BARODO-470244 format. One record per residue: residue number from 1; residue in three letters; chain; x, y, z of N, C-alpha, C, CB in turn. Coordinates in steps of 0.1 Angstrom, whole numbers. Glycine has a CB too. Layout:
N
NUM, ala, A, X, Y, Z, X, Y, Z, X, Y, Z, X, Y, Z $
...
END
This chain:
297
1, unk, A, 8, -12, 0, 0, 0, 0, 9, 12, 0, -9, 0, 12 $
2, unk, A, 5, 22, -8, 12, 35, -8, 2, 45, -1, 15, 40, -23 $
3, unk, A, 3, 58, -4, -5, 68, 2, -10, 78, -8, 2, 75, 14 $
4, unk, A, -23, 78, -11, -29, 88, -20, -32, 100, -12, -42, 82, -27 $
5, unk, A, -25, 111, -14, -26, 122, -4, -40, 128, -4, -16, 133, -9 $
6, unk, A, -46, 130, -15, -59, 137, -15, -70, 129, -7, -64, 140, -29 $
7, unk, A, -71, 116, -10, -81, 108, -3, -77, 106, 12, -82, 94, -9 $
8, unk, A, -64, 104, 14, -59, 103, 28, -62, 115, 37, -44, 100, 29 $
9, unk, A, -60, 127, 31, -63, 139, 39, -77, 141, 41, -57, 151, 31 $
10, unk, A, -86, 137, 32, -100, 139, 34, -105, 129, 45, -108, 136, 20 $
11, unk, A, -100, 117, 45, -105, 108, 55, -99, 112, 68, -100, 93, 51 $
12, unk, A, -87, 117, 69, -82, 122, 82, -90, 133, 87, -67, 126, 80 $
13, unk, A, -95, 142, 79, -104, 153, 83, -117, 147, 89, -108, 162, 72 $
14, unk, A, -122, 136, 83, -135, 131, 88, -133, 122, 100, -141, 123, 77 $
15, unk, A, -122, 115, 101, -121, 106, 112, -112, 111, 124, -115, 93, 107 $
16, unk, A, -104, 121, 121, -95, 126, 131, -84, 116, 134, -102, 129, 143 $
17, unk, A, -81, 107, 125, -71, 97, 127, -62, 97, 114, -77, 83, 129 $
18, unk, A, -49, 95, 116, -39, 95, 105, -41, 83, 96, -25, 96, 110 $
19, unk, A, -40, 85, 83, -40, 74, 74, -26, 71, 70, -48, 78, 61 $
20, unk, A, -22, 58, 73, -8, 54, 71, -6, 50, 56, -5, 42, 80 $
21, unk, A, -16, 43, 50, -14, 38, 36, -27, 37, 30, -6, 25, 36 $
22, unk, A, -27, 37, 16, -40, 36, 8, -37, 26, -3, -45, 49, 3 $
23, unk, A, -47, 20, -9, -46, 12, -20, -60, 12, -28, -42, -3, -17 $
24, unk, A, -59, 13, -41, -71, 13, -49, -78, -1, -48, -68, 17, -64 $
25, unk, A, -91, -1, -49, -99, -14, -48, -106, -15, -62, -108, -14, -36 $
26, unk, A, -105, -26, -68, -111, -27, -81, -126, -29, -80, -105, -40, -89 $
27, unk, A, -134, -26, -91, -148, -28, -91, -156, -15, -88, -152, -39, -81 $
28, unk, A, -168, -16, -92, -177, -4, -90, -178, 5, -102, -172, 4, -78 $
29, unk, A, -191, 8, -106, -193, 16, -118, -195, 31, -114, -205, 11, -125 $
30, unk, A, -198, 33, -101, -202, 47, -97, -192, 54, -90, -215, 46, -89 $
31, unk, A, -185, 47, -81, -176, 54, -71, -162, 48, -72, -181, 53, -57 $
32, unk, A, -152, 56, -68, -138, 51, -66, -137, 46, -52, -128, 63, -69 $
33, unk, A, -132, 34, -51, -130, 27, -37, -116, 27, -34, -137, 13, -37 $
34, unk, A, -113, 30, -21, -99, 30, -16, -98, 23, -3, -94, 45, -15 $
35, unk, A, -89, 14, -2, -86, 7, 11, -76, 16, 19, -81, -7, 9 $
36, unk, A, -79, 17, 32, -71, 26, 40, -66, 18, 52, -79, 38, 44 $
37, unk, A, -54, 21, 56, -48, 16, 68, -46, 28, 77, -35, 7, 67 $
38, unk, A, -52, 28, 89, -52, 39, 98, -42, 37, 109, -66, 42, 104 $
39, unk, A, -37, 48, 115, -27, 47, 125, -32, 40, 138, -22, 61, 129 $
40, unk, A, -45, 39, 140, -50, 32, 152, -52, 17, 150, -63, 38, 157 $
41, unk, A, -47, 12, 138, -49, -2, 135, -61, -6, 127, -49, -10, 147 $
42, unk, A, -70, 4, 125, -83, 1, 118, -80, 0, 103, -93, 12, 120 $
43, unk, A, -86, -9, 96, -86, -9, 81, -100, -5, 77, -83, -23, 76 $
44, unk, A, -101, 4, 67, -113, 10, 63, -114, 11, 48, -115, 24, 69 $
45, unk, A, -126, 14, 43, -129, 16, 29, -135, 29, 27, -138, 4, 23 $
46, unk, A, -129, 37, 18, -135, 50, 15, -141, 50, 1, -124, 61, 16 $
47, unk, A, -153, 55, -1, -159, 56, -14, -160, 71, -17, -173, 50, -14 $
48, unk, A, -154, 75, -29, -154, 89, -33, -159, 89, -48, -140, 95, -32 $
49, unk, A, -164, 101, -52, -168, 102, -66, -169, 117, -69, -181, 95, -69 $
50, unk, A, -165, 122, -80, -166, 136, -84, -181, 139, -88, -156, 140, -94 $
51, unk, A, -186, 150, -84, -199, 155, -90, -210, 146, -87, -197, 158, -104 $
52, unk, A, -211, 140, -75, -223, 131, -72, -235, 140, -69, -220, 122, -60 $
53, unk, A, -247, 135, -72, -259, 144, -69, -259, 147, -54, -272, 136, -73 $
54, unk, A, -266, 157, -50, -268, 161, -36, -275, 150, -29, -277, 174, -35 $
55, unk, A, -270, 146, -17, -276, 136, -9, -272, 122, -13, -290, 137, -9 $
56, unk, A, -262, 120, -22, -259, 107, -27, -253, 98, -16, -249, 108, -39 $
57, unk, A, -242, 103, -10, -236, 95, 1, -244, 95, 13, -222, 100, 3 $
58, unk, A, -251, 106, 16, -259, 106, 28, -271, 96, 27, -265, 120, 30 $
59, unk, A, -276, 94, 15, -287, 84, 14, -282, 70, 16, -293, 85, 0 $
60, unk, A, -270, 67, 11, -264, 54, 13, -261, 52, 28, -251, 52, 5 $
61, unk, A, -256, 62, 35, -254, 61, 49, -267, 58, 57, -247, 74, 54 $
62, unk, A, -277, 65, 53, -290, 63, 60, -295, 48, 58, -301, 72, 55 $
63, unk, A, -293, 43, 46, -296, 29, 44, -288, 20, 52, -295, 26, 29 $
64, unk, A, -275, 22, 53, -266, 14, 61, -271, 14, 76, -252, 19, 60 $
65, unk, A, -274, 26, 81, -279, 27, 95, -292, 19, 97, -281, 42, 99 $
66, unk, A, -301, 20, 87, -314, 13, 89, -312, -2, 88, -323, 17, 77 $
67, unk, A, -303, -7, 80, -300, -22, 79, -292, -26, 91, -293, -25, 66 $
68, unk, A, -283, -17, 96, -275, -21, 108, -284, -22, 120, -265, -10, 110 $
69, unk, A, -295, -14, 121, -304, -15, 132, -311, -29, 132, -315, -5, 131 $
70, unk, A, -314, -35, 121, -319, -48, 120, -309, -59, 124, -325, -51, 106 $
71, unk, A, -296, -56, 120, -286, -65, 123, -284, -66, 138, -273, -62, 116 $
72, unk, A, -284, -54, 145, -282, -53, 159, -293, -58, 167, -279, -38, 163 $
73, unk, A, -305, -54, 164, -317, -57, 173, -324, -70, 169, -326, -46, 172 $
74, unk, A, -323, -74, 156, -331, -86, 151, -322, -97, 146, -341, -81, 141 $
75, unk, A, -309, -96, 148, -299, -106, 143, -300, -107, 128, -302, -120, 149 $
76, unk, A, -302, -96, 121, -303, -95, 107, -290, -97, 100, -310, -83, 102 $
77, unk, A, -290, -96, 87, -278, -97, 78, -268, -85, 82, -281, -97, 63 $
78, unk, A, -255, -88, 83, -246, -78, 87, -243, -68, 76, -233, -84, 92 $
79, unk, A, -240, -56, 80, -235, -45, 71, -222, -40, 77, -245, -34, 69 $
80, unk, A, -213, -35, 69, -201, -29, 75, -204, -17, 83, -191, -25, 64 $
81, unk, A, -196, -15, 94, -198, -3, 102, -195, 10, 95, -189, -4, 115 $
82, unk, A, -204, 19, 96, -203, 32, 90, -194, 41, 99, -217, 39, 88 $
83, unk, A, -183, 45, 94, -173, 53, 102, -175, 68, 99, -159, 49, 98 $
84, unk, A, -179, 72, 87, -180, 87, 84, -188, 88, 71, -166, 94, 84 $
85, unk, A, -194, 100, 70, -201, 103, 58, -201, 118, 56, -216, 98, 57 $
86, unk, A, -199, 122, 44, -199, 136, 40, -205, 137, 25, -184, 143, 40 $
87, unk, A, -208, 149, 21, -213, 150, 7, -204, 144, -4, -216, 164, 4 $
88, unk, A, -191, 143, -1, -182, 139, -12, -176, 125, -8, -172, 149, -14 $
89, unk, A, -180, 119, 3, -172, 107, 7, -180, 99, 17, -159, 111, 13 $
90, unk, A, -178, 86, 17, -184, 77, 27, -173, 67, 31, -196, 69, 21 $
91, unk, A, -172, 65, 44, -161, 56, 49, -167, 45, 58, -150, 64, 58 $
92, unk, A, -164, 32, 55, -169, 21, 63, -157, 13, 67, -179, 13, 55 $
93, unk, A, -160, 4, 77, -149, -5, 82, -147, -16, 71, -153, -12, 95 $
94, unk, A, -135, -19, 68, -131, -29, 58, -136, -43, 62, -116, -29, 56 $
95, unk, A, -141, -50, 51, -144, -64, 53, -134, -72, 44, -159, -67, 48 $
96, unk, A, -127, -81, 50, -116, -88, 43, -123, -99, 34, -106, -95, 53 $
97, unk, A, -121, -98, 21, -128, -108, 12, -122, -122, 13, -127, -103, -2 $
98, unk, A, -131, -131, 12, -128, -146, 12, -137, -152, 2, -129, -152, 26 $
99, unk, A, -134, -165, -1, -143, -173, -10, -156, -176, -3, -136, -186, -15 $
100, unk, A, -167, -175, -10, -180, -178, -3, -181, -193, -1, -192, -173, -12 $
101, unk, A, -188, -197, 9, -191, -211, 13, -206, -213, 14, -184, -215, 26 $
102, unk, A, -210, -226, 12, -224, -229, 14, -229, -225, 28, -227, -243, 12 $
103, unk, A, -221, -227, 38, -224, -223, 52, -226, -208, 53, -214, -228, 62 $
104, unk, A, -218, -200, 47, -219, -186, 48, -232, -181, 41, -207, -179, 42 $
105, unk, A, -235, -188, 29, -247, -184, 22, -259, -187, 30, -247, -191, 9 $
106, unk, A, -259, -199, 37, -271, -202, 45, -272, -192, 57, -269, -217, 51 $
107, unk, A, -261, -188, 63, -262, -178, 74, -268, -165, 68, -248, -176, 80 $
108, unk, A, -263, -161, 57, -268, -149, 51, -283, -150, 48, -261, -145, 38 $
109, unk, A, -288, -162, 43, -302, -164, 41, -310, -162, 53, -304, -177, 35 $
110, unk, A, -306, -167, 64, -313, -166, 77, -313, -151, 82, -307, -175, 88 $
111, unk, A, -301, -145, 80, -300, -131, 84, -308, -122, 76, -286, -126, 84 $
112, unk, A, -309, -124, 63, -317, -116, 54, -332, -117, 57, -314, -120, 39 $
113, unk, A, -336, -130, 60, -350, -132, 64, -353, -123, 76, -353, -146, 67 $
114, unk, A, -344, -122, 86, -347, -114, 98, -346, -99, 95, -337, -118, 108 $
115, unk, A, -337, -95, 86, -337, -81, 82, -350, -77, 75, -325, -79, 72 $
116, unk, A, -355, -86, 66, -368, -83, 59, -379, -82, 70, -371, -94, 49 $
117, unk, A, -379, -91, 79, -389, -92, 89, -389, -80, 99, -389, -105, 97 $
118, unk, A, -378, -73, 100, -377, -61, 108, -387, -50, 103, -363, -55, 108 $
119, unk, A, -391, -51, 90, -402, -43, 85, -398, -29, 82, -413, -44, 95 $
120, unk, A, -408, -22, 78, -407, -8, 74, -421, -1, 76, -403, -6, 59 $
121, unk, A, -421, 12, 78, -434, 19, 80, -444, 18, 69, -431, 34, 83 $
122, unk, A, -439, 16, 57, -447, 15, 45, -440, 12, 33, -455, 29, 43 $
123, unk, A, -446, 12, 21, -440, 9, 9, -433, 22, 4, -450, 3, -2 $
124, unk, A, -420, 22, 5, -413, 34, 1, -403, 39, 12, -422, 45, -3 $
125, unk, A, -400, 52, 12, -391, 57, 22, -394, 72, 24, -376, 55, 17 $
126, unk, A, -388, 78, 34, -391, 92, 37, -386, 101, 26, -384, 95, 50 $
127, unk, A, -375, 97, 19, -369, 106, 9, -365, 98, -3, -358, 114, 15 $
128, unk, A, -364, 104, -14, -359, 97, -26, -345, 94, -25, -362, 106, -39 $
129, unk, A, -340, 84, -33, -327, 80, -32, -320, 78, -45, -326, 66, -24 $
130, unk, A, -311, 69, -46, -303, 67, -59, -301, 52, -61, -290, 74, -59 $
131, unk, A, -301, 47, -73, -297, 34, -76, -286, 36, -87, -308, 25, -81 $
132, unk, A, -273, 32, -84, -263, 38, -92, -263, 53, -91, -264, 33, -107 $
133, unk, A, -262, 60, -102, -264, 74, -101, -278, 79, -106, -253, 81, -110 $
134, unk, A, -286, 69, -108, -300, 73, -113, -308, 76, -101, -306, 62, -121 $
135, unk, A, -317, 86, -102, -327, 89, -91, -336, 77, -88, -335, 102, -94 $
136, unk, A, -339, 75, -76, -347, 64, -72, -359, 69, -64, -340, 54, -63 $
137, unk, A, -371, 70, -71, -383, 76, -65, -388, 67, -53, -394, 78, -75 $
138, unk, A, -391, 73, -42, -394, 65, -30, -407, 69, -23, -382, 66, -20 $
139, unk, A, -414, 79, -28, -426, 84, -22, -435, 72, -19, -433, 95, -30 $
140, unk, A, -440, 71, -7, -448, 59, -3, -461, 58, -11, -451, 59, 11 $
141, unk, A, -466, 46, -13, -480, 43, -18, -486, 33, -8, -479, 37, -32 $
142, unk, A, -499, 31, -11, -507, 22, -1, -504, 8, -3, -521, 25, -3 $
143, unk, A, -501, 3, -16, -499, -11, -18, -486, -13, -26, -511, -16, -27 $
144, unk, A, -482, -26, -25, -470, -29, -32, -472, -29, -47, -465, -43, -28 $
145, unk, A, -483, -33, -52, -486, -33, -66, -485, -19, -72, -499, -40, -69 $
146, unk, A, -491, -10, -65, -490, 4, -69, -476, 9, -69, -499, 13, -61 $
147, unk, A, -469, 7, -58, -455, 11, -57, -446, 6, -68, -449, 8, -43 $
148, unk, A, -447, -7, -70, -439, -14, -80, -442, -8, -94, -441, -29, -80 $
149, unk, A, -454, -4, -96, -458, 1, -109, -453, 16, -111, -473, 1, -111 $
150, unk, A, -456, 24, -101, -454, 39, -104, -440, 44, -98, -464, 47, -97 $
151, unk, A, -433, 36, -90, -420, 40, -85, -409, 32, -90, -420, 40, -70 $
152, unk, A, -412, 20, -96, -401, 11, -100, -401, 9, -115, -402, -2, -93 $
153, unk, A, -412, 4, -121, -412, 0, -135, -414, 13, -144, -423, -10, -138 $
154, unk, A, -425, 20, -142, -428, 31, -152, -417, 42, -152, -441, 37, -148 $
155, unk, A, -411, 46, -141, -401, 57, -143, -389, 52, -151, -396, 61, -129 $
156, unk, A, -385, 40, -150, -373, 36, -157, -377, 31, -172, -366, 24, -150 $
157, unk, A, -389, 27, -173, -394, 25, -187, -394, 38, -195, -408, 19, -187 $
158, unk, A, -399, 49, -189, -398, 62, -196, -384, 66, -198, -406, 72, -187 $
159, unk, A, -376, 66, -188, -362, 70, -190, -355, 62, -200, -354, 69, -176 $
160, unk, A, -357, 49, -201, -351, 41, -211, -355, 44, -225, -354, 26, -208 $
161, unk, A, -368, 48, -227, -373, 52, -239, -367, 66, -243, -388, 53, -239 $
162, unk, A, -366, 75, -233, -361, 88, -236, -346, 87, -240, -362, 97, -224 $
163, unk, A, -339, 77, -235, -325, 76, -239, -323, 67, -251, -317, 69, -227 $
164, unk, A, -334, 62, -257, -333, 54, -269, -328, 40, -266, -323, 60, -278 $
165, unk, A, -330, 35, -254, -325, 21, -250, -337, 11, -249, -318, 22, -237 $
166, unk, A, -349, 16, -250, -361, 8, -250, -370, 11, -262, -369, 10, -236 $
167, unk, A, -374, 1, -269, -382, 3, -281, -397, 5, -277, -380, -8, -291 $
168, unk, A, -404, 10, -287, -419, 11, -284, -425, -2, -281, -426, 18, -296 $
169, unk, A, -421, -12, -289, -427, -26, -287, -423, -31, -273, -422, -35, -297 $
170, unk, A, -411, -30, -269, -407, -34, -256, -414, -27, -245, -392, -33, -254 $
171, unk, A, -416, -14, -246, -423, -6, -236, -438, -11, -235, -422, 9, -240 $
172, unk, A, -444, -14, -247, -458, -18, -247, -460, -31, -239, -463, -19, -261 $
173, unk, A, -450, -40, -241, -451, -53, -234, -450, -51, -219, -440, -62, -239 $
174, unk, A, -441, -43, -214, -439, -41, -200, -452, -33, -195, -427, -32, -197 $
175, unk, A, -457, -23, -202, -468, -16, -198, -481, -25, -196, -472, -4, -208 $
176, unk, A, -482, -35, -205, -493, -44, -204, -492, -52, -191, -493, -54, -216 $
177, unk, A, -480, -56, -187, -478, -63, -174, -482, -53, -162, -464, -68, -173 $
178, unk, A, -478, -41, -163, -481, -31, -153, -496, -31, -150, -476, -17, -156 $
179, unk, A, -504, -32, -160, -518, -32, -158, -524, -44, -151, -525, -31, -172 $
180, unk, A, -515, -55, -150, -520, -67, -143, -513, -69, -130, -517, -79, -152 $
181, unk, A, -506, -60, -125, -498, -62, -113, -507, -65, -100, -489, -50, -110 $
182, unk, A, -518, -58, -99, -527, -60, -88, -531, -75, -87, -539, -52, -89 $
183, unk, A, -533, -82, -98, -537, -96, -98, -524, -105, -97, -544, -99, -111 $
184, unk, A, -513, -100, -101, -501, -109, -101, -493, -109, -88, -492, -105, -112 $
185, unk, A, -494, -98, -80, -485, -96, -69, -493, -98, -56, -478, -83, -69 $
186, unk, A, -489, -107, -48, -496, -109, -35, -491, -98, -25, -493, -122, -28 $
187, unk, A, -501, -93, -17, -497, -83, -7, -492, -89, 5, -510, -74, -4 $
188, unk, A, -481, -83, 11, -475, -86, 23, -472, -73, 31, -462, -95, 21 $
189, unk, A, -470, -74, 44, -465, -62, 50, -451, -57, 44, -463, -64, 66 $
190, unk, A, -449, -44, 44, -436, -40, 38, -424, -45, 46, -435, -25, 38 $
191, unk, A, -414, -50, 38, -402, -56, 44, -391, -45, 43, -397, -68, 36 $
192, unk, A, -381, -47, 52, -369, -38, 52, -359, -43, 41, -363, -37, 66 $
193, unk, A, -359, -37, 30, -351, -41, 18, -338, -35, 17, -359, -39, 5 $
194, unk, A, -328, -42, 12, -315, -36, 8, -318, -27, -4, -305, -47, 5 $
195, unk, A, -325, -32, -14, -330, -24, -25, -322, -25, -38, -330, -11, -21 $
196, unk, A, -309, -29, -37, -301, -31, -49, -292, -43, -47, -292, -18, -51 $
197, unk, A, -298, -54, -43, -291, -66, -38, -287, -76, -49, -300, -73, -28 $
198, unk, A, -279, -71, -58, -273, -80, -68, -260, -86, -62, -270, -73, -81 $
199, unk, A, -255, -96, -69, -243, -103, -64, -231, -94, -60, -238, -113, -75 $
200, unk, A, -229, -83, -67, -218, -75, -65, -219, -67, -52, -216, -65, -76 $
201, unk, A, -231, -66, -46, -234, -59, -34, -234, -68, -22, -246, -51, -34 $
202, unk, A, -230, -81, -23, -227, -90, -12, -212, -92, -12, -235, -103, -14 $
203, unk, A, -206, -89, -1, -191, -91, 1, -190, -103, 11, -184, -78, 7 $
204, unk, A, -183, -113, 6, -180, -125, 14, -168, -122, 22, -179, -138, 6 $
205, unk, A, -169, -120, 35, -158, -116, 43, -155, -126, 54, -161, -103, 50 $
206, unk, A, -142, -127, 57, -137, -136, 67, -129, -129, 78, -128, -146, 61 $
207, unk, A, -120, -136, 85, -113, -130, 96, -105, -118, 91, -103, -140, 102 $
208, unk, A, -104, -108, 100, -97, -95, 97, -90, -91, 110, -106, -84, 91 $
209, unk, A, -82, -80, 109, -76, -75, 120, -86, -70, 131, -67, -63, 117 $
210, unk, A, -98, -66, 126, -108, -62, 136, -115, -73, 142, -117, -52, 129 $
211, unk, A, -116, -85, 136, -124, -96, 141, -116, -109, 139, -138, -97, 134 $
212, unk, A, -105, -111, 145, -97, -123, 143, -105, -136, 147, -84, -122, 151 $
213, unk, A, -104, -146, 139, -110, -158, 142, -125, -159, 138, -109, -161, 156 $
214, unk, A, -130, -149, 133, -145, -149, 129, -147, -157, 117, -150, -135, 127 $
215, unk, A, -158, -164, 115, -161, -172, 103, -164, -163, 91, -172, -182, 106 $
216, unk, A, -164, -169, 79, -168, -162, 67, -183, -159, 68, -165, -171, 55 $
217, unk, A, -186, -147, 64, -200, -142, 64, -203, -135, 51, -203, -134, 76 $
218, unk, A, -216, -133, 48, -220, -125, 37, -224, -111, 42, -231, -131, 29 $
219, unk, A, -218, -101, 38, -221, -87, 42, -228, -79, 31, -207, -80, 47 $
220, unk, A, -238, -72, 35, -245, -64, 26, -239, -50, 25, -260, -62, 30 $
221, unk, A, -236, -45, 12, -230, -32, 10, -238, -25, 0, -215, -34, 5 $
222, unk, A, -235, -11, -1, -241, -3, -11, -256, -3, -12, -235, -6, -25 $
223, unk, A, -263, -2, -1, -278, -3, -2, -285, 9, -9, -284, -4, 12 $
224, unk, A, -297, 6, -14, -306, 16, -19, -319, 13, -11, -308, 16, -34 $
225, unk, A, -319, 14, 2, -329, 8, 11, -342, 15, 10, -324, 7, 25 $
226, unk, A, -353, 7, 12, -367, 12, 13, -376, 1, 18, -371, 17, -1 $
227, unk, A, -388, 4, 21, -398, -6, 24, -405, -12, 12, -408, 0, 34 $
228, unk, A, -404, -25, 10, -410, -31, -2, -413, -45, 0, -400, -29, -14 $
229, unk, A, -415, -52, -11, -418, -67, -11, -405, -74, -10, -427, -71, -23 $
230, unk, A, -404, -84, -1, -391, -91, 1, -387, -99, -11, -392, -100, 13 $
231, unk, A, -396, -103, -20, -393, -111, -31, -384, -103, -41, -405, -115, -39 $
232, unk, A, -384, -89, -40, -375, -81, -49, -361, -84, -46, -379, -67, -48 $
233, unk, A, -357, -83, -33, -343, -86, -30, -338, -100, -34, -341, -85, -15 $
234, unk, A, -347, -110, -32, -343, -123, -36, -343, -125, -51, -353, -133, -30 $
235, unk, A, -352, -119, -58, -351, -119, -73, -339, -113, -79, -364, -113, -79 $
236, unk, A, -334, -102, -72, -322, -96, -77, -310, -104, -75, -320, -82, -71 $
237, unk, A, -310, -111, -63, -299, -120, -60, -298, -131, -71, -300, -127, -47 $
238, unk, A, -309, -136, -76, -309, -146, -86, -306, -141, -100, -323, -153, -87 $
239, unk, A, -308, -128, -103, -306, -123, -116, -292, -124, -122, -310, -108, -116 $
240, unk, A, -282, -121, -113, -268, -121, -118, -260, -133, -111, -262, -108, -115 $
241, unk, A, -267, -142, -105, -260, -154, -100, -252, -153, -87, -251, -158, -111 $
242, unk, A, -259, -153, -76, -252, -153, -63, -246, -167, -61, -261, -149, -52 $
243, unk, A, -234, -168, -56, -229, -182, -53, -237, -188, -42, -214, -181, -48 $
244, unk, A, -240, -201, -43, -247, -209, -33, -261, -204, -30, -239, -210, -20 $
245, unk, A, -267, -199, -41, -281, -193, -39, -291, -204, -34, -286, -187, -52 $
246, unk, A, -291, -216, -38, -300, -226, -33, -299, -227, -18, -298, -240, -39 $
247, unk, A, -287, -227, -13, -285, -228, 2, -290, -216, 9, -270, -231, 6 $
248, unk, A, -288, -204, 3, -294, -192, 9, -309, -193, 10, -289, -180, 1 $
249, unk, A, -315, -197, -1, -330, -197, -2, -336, -207, 8, -335, -199, -16 $
250, unk, A, -330, -218, 9, -335, -229, 18, -334, -223, 32, -327, -242, 17 $
251, unk, A, -323, -217, 36, -321, -212, 49, -331, -200, 52, -307, -207, 52 $
252, unk, A, -333, -192, 42, -342, -181, 43, -356, -186, 46, -343, -173, 30 $
253, unk, A, -361, -196, 39, -374, -202, 41, -375, -209, 54, -378, -211, 30 $
254, unk, A, -364, -214, 60, -365, -220, 73, -368, -210, 84, -352, -227, 76 $
255, unk, A, -365, -197, 81, -368, -186, 91, -382, -180, 87, -357, -176, 91 $
256, unk, A, -384, -177, 74, -395, -169, 70, -400, -175, 57, -392, -154, 69 $
257, unk, A, -409, -185, 57, -414, -191, 44, -420, -180, 35, -424, -202, 47 $
258, unk, A, -417, -182, 22, -422, -173, 12, -436, -177, 8, -413, -173, 0 $
259, unk, A, -444, -167, 2, -457, -170, -2, -458, -180, -14, -464, -157, -6 $
260, unk, A, -469, -187, -14, -470, -197, -25, -469, -191, -39, -484, -204, -24 $
261, unk, A, -461, -198, -47, -459, -193, -61, -448, -183, -63, -472, -187, -66 $
262, unk, A, -440, -181, -52, -429, -171, -53, -420, -173, -65, -422, -170, -40 $
263, unk, A, -417, -186, -68, -408, -189, -79, -413, -184, -92, -406, -204, -80 $
264, unk, A, -426, -184, -94, -432, -179, -106, -431, -164, -107, -446, -184, -108 $
265, unk, A, -429, -157, -96, -428, -142, -96, -414, -137, -97, -435, -137, -84 $
266, unk, A, -404, -146, -97, -390, -141, -97, -388, -132, -109, -380, -153, -97 $
267, unk, A, -392, -137, -121, -390, -129, -133, -397, -116, -133, -394, -137, -145 $
268, unk, A, -409, -116, -126, -417, -103, -126, -409, -93, -117, -431, -106, -119 $
269, unk, A, -403, -97, -107, -396, -88, -98, -382, -85, -103, -394, -93, -84 $
270, unk, A, -378, -92, -114, -365, -88, -120, -367, -78, -131, -359, -101, -127 $
271, unk, A, -379, -74, -134, -381, -64, -144, -375, -50, -140, -396, -62, -147 $
272, unk, A, -376, -47, -127, -371, -34, -122, -356, -34, -124, -374, -33, -107 $
273, unk, A, -347, -43, -119, -333, -41, -121, -329, -42, -136, -325, -52, -114 $
274, unk, A, -336, -50, -144, -333, -50, -158, -336, -37, -165, -341, -61, -165 $
275, unk, A, -347, -30, -162, -349, -17, -167, -339, -7, -163, -364, -12, -164 $
276, unk, A, -335, -7, -150, -324, 2, -145, -312, -1, -154, -321, -1, -130 $
277, unk, A, -308, -13, -156, -296, -16, -164, -298, -11, -178, -293, -31, -164 $
278, unk, A, -310, -12, -184, -312, -7, -197, -310, 8, -198, -327, -10, -202 $
279, unk, A, -314, 15, -187, -312, 30, -187, -297, 33, -186, -320, 36, -175 $
280, unk, A, -290, 25, -178, -276, 28, -175, -267, 24, -187, -272, 22, -163 $
281, unk, A, -270, 12, -192, -260, 6, -201, -265, 2, -215, -255, -7, -195 $
282, unk, A, -278, 3, -217, -284, -1, -230, -282, -16, -232, -277, 7, -242 $
283, unk, A, -276, -19, -243, -274, -34, -246, -287, -41, -247, -266, -40, -235 $
284, unk, A, -287, -54, -243, -299, -62, -245, -308, -63, -232, -295, -76, -248 $
285, unk, A, -306, -54, -223, -314, -55, -210, -328, -52, -213, -308, -45, -200 $
286, unk, A, -332, -43, -221, -346, -40, -224, -353, -52, -231, -347, -27, -233 $
287, unk, A, -346, -58, -240, -351, -70, -247, -353, -81, -237, -342, -74, -258 $
288, unk, A, -344, -82, -228, -345, -93, -218, -358, -90, -209, -333, -94, -209 $
289, unk, A, -359, -77, -205, -371, -73, -197, -384, -76, -204, -370, -59, -193 $
290, unk, A, -384, -72, -216, -397, -75, -224, -400, -90, -225, -396, -68, -238 $
291, unk, A, -389, -98, -227, -391, -112, -228, -396, -118, -215, -378, -119, -231 $
292, unk, A, -391, -113, -204, -397, -118, -191, -411, -113, -189, -388, -114, -180 $
293, unk, A, -414, -101, -192, -427, -95, -191, -437, -103, -199, -428, -81, -195 $
294, unk, A, -433, -108, -211, -442, -115, -219, -448, -128, -213, -436, -118, -232 $
295, unk, A, -441, -133, -203, -445, -145, -197, -458, -143, -189, -434, -150, -187 $
296, unk, A, -461, -131, -185, -472, -128, -176, -484, -123, -184, -468, -118, -166 $
297, unk, A, -484, -123, -197, -495, -118, -205, -503, -130, -211, -490, -109, -217 $
END
């Protein structure tokens, strides 16, 4: 590890502790990640990005605190400890990466079930957020079907069309499914969701200087948290292939069984992340979303 002066100085301002060394961390489309070794022995991760929207890092920090409350009080899935947040930076305690194991996936499944069961005041959140750098509308609605339609599918369908990444035919197919959501989606009390729970936002971590001897665990990072239907988090985990997903799902259901027919709704709840990816990256994501939507017509 060397020392990146600008990032080191910013973190020192926030933590009041000297940064001994820094190292770039690979991965991430939105932010620059830096591993930090501090003079007090702590290892941390700083996320920085130029020209982020107002409230970007503060929103992530609020999500981390909300999920951490479920971890602390309800034995929910763990999240890294939040060390500092500012408009231009977020700092969390480092999680030392290890290879995932079936046992760690099962533990994460049980913890995620308890996080979801910690609940939320309603479908949505107190303030809008971000998914990647895209705005994430969060204003609450009375039912999950309405929220999924007007806060998740339709906004990104419109944005995808405006950016030329969604064709008229693809949009028409998704819109037809939106008209059937009340019949297709079972109502449940709002769950406490991570909100952007794809494979890349699960860090498999093992023993570290901060927790010597601890077993490997799955840690939730980079949340876009809100109150919603728990099947959304699980569908997103399946979309890009979480390691040992069958073990996670079996353990999840041992704590909190899912509603009948949930397997048939996985593709329905994958429409949201696919449309987000279509807005961000174009490619074949819109066609994939339309293909899944067609199953429900």
